[in-house]
C-alpha positions in Angstrom: -6.8 182.8 215.8 -4.2 180.0 216.7 -5.5 176.7 216.4 -2.1 175.2 217.2 -2.4 172.3 219.8 -0.8 172.7 222.8 0.1 169.5 225.0 2.6 168.7 227.6 4.4 166.6 224.7 4.8 169.5 222.5 5.0 172.3 225.3 8.6 173.4 224.7 8.3 173.5 220.9 5.0 175.5 221.2 6.8 177.8 223.6 9.6 178.2 221.4 7.7 179.0 218.4 5.8 181.6 219.9 9.0 183.1 221.8 9.3 186.6 220.8 12.0 188.1 222.9 14.4 190.2 220.6 16.2 191.6 223.6 17.1 188.1 224.9 18.1 185.3 222.4 19.8 182.5 224.6 18.4 179.3 225.7 19.1 180.3 229.2 16.9 183.5 228.9 14.1 181.4 227.3 14.2 179.0 230.0 14.3 181.7 232.8 11.4 183.2 231.3 9.4 179.7 231.3 10.1 179.4 235.0 7.9 182.3 235.6 5.2 180.0 235.2 6.4 178.1 238.1 7.1 181.2 240.1 3.4 182.1 239.4 2.3 178.7 240.6 4.2 179.1 243.7 2.8 182.6 244.4 -0.8 181.3 243.8 -0.2 178.1 246.0 1.4 180.6 249.0 -2.1 182.4 248.6 -4.0 179.4 248.7 -2.3 177.9 251.7 -1.4 181.1 253.8 -3.8 183.9 252.3 -0.7 185.7 251.4 -1.3 187.2 247.9 1.9 188.9 246.2 -0.5 190.3 243.6 2.2 192.7 242.2 4.8 190.2 241.5 2.2 187.8 240.0 1.1 190.5 237.7 4.7 191.5 236.9 5.5 187.7 236.0 2.1 187.7 233.8 3.3 190.8 232.0 7.0 189.8 231.2 5.3 186.4 229.8 2.7 188.5 227.9 5.8 190.4 226.3 7.4 187.2 225.5 4.5 185.0 224.1 1.6 187.3 223.2 -1.8 186.9 224.6 -3.4 183.8 223.2 -0.3 181.8 223.3 0.1 182.8 226.8 -3.5 182.0 227.9 -2.9 178.7 226.4 0.2 178.0 228.3 -1.2 179.1 231.6 -4.2 176.9 231.0 -2.1 174.0 230.4 0.3 174.3 233.2 -1.8 176.1 235.7 -5.4 174.5 235.1 -6.5 173.7 238.5 -5.3 177.3 239.6 -7.0 179.4 236.9 -9.6 180.9 239.0 -6.9 182.6 240.6 -5.1 183.7 237.6 -8.0 184.9 235.6 -8.4 188.2 237.4 -5.0 189.1 236.6 -5.7 188.2 232.9 -8.9 190.1 233.0 -7.0 193.0 234.6 -4.6 193.1 231.9 -7.2 192.7 229.3 -5.7 189.5 227.6 -7.9 186.7 228.1 -9.7 185.5 225.1 -13.5 184.4 225.1 -12.4 181.1 224.1 -9.1 179.0 223.9 -8.8 176.3 221.3 -7.1 173.2 221.3 -5.3 172.9 224.7 -4.5 169.3 226.0 -7.7 167.3 225.4 -10.0 170.1 225.1 -11.0 171.4 221.6 -12.8 174.6 223.1 -12.6 176.1 226.4 -15.0 178.9 227.1 -13.0 181.1 229.6 -16.4 182.7 230.9 -17.1 179.5 232.5 -13.6 179.6 234.5 -14.4 180.5 237.9 -13.1 183.9 239.6 -11.4 184.3 243.0 -13.3 187.6 244.0 -10.7 188.3 246.9 -8.1 188.7 244.2 -10.7 190.6 242.4 -10.9 193.1 245.4 -7.3 193.5 245.8 -6.7 194.0 242.3 -9.4 196.9 242.2 -7.2 198.7 244.8 -4.1 198.7 242.5 
């Protein structure tokens, strides 16, 4: 269990510490992988505003991030950066079986019970068809 605190202040250091992508070692590749969080946010925003879900693209971004950071660090990163949108991201994490029961030390929260995070049923229904 990783109890390392994650905040906006230590975000880059946390990500660099947990980054495990032996194929790519440049700073540019690291930043490119981190930008996937922004892409996910844009894709979720598009879904919220236009009901246009690019579920395979979101899934691909999450899988790449999972491969770079591992499940626990990734879930902490997503929670910190995309907390208001977690109800839309949680179905993808469940599908991939990578969401832990609890997250520890994210921002000002000591323990986050992930079971209490809402879930978007429309996304669940679309993911079931994959």
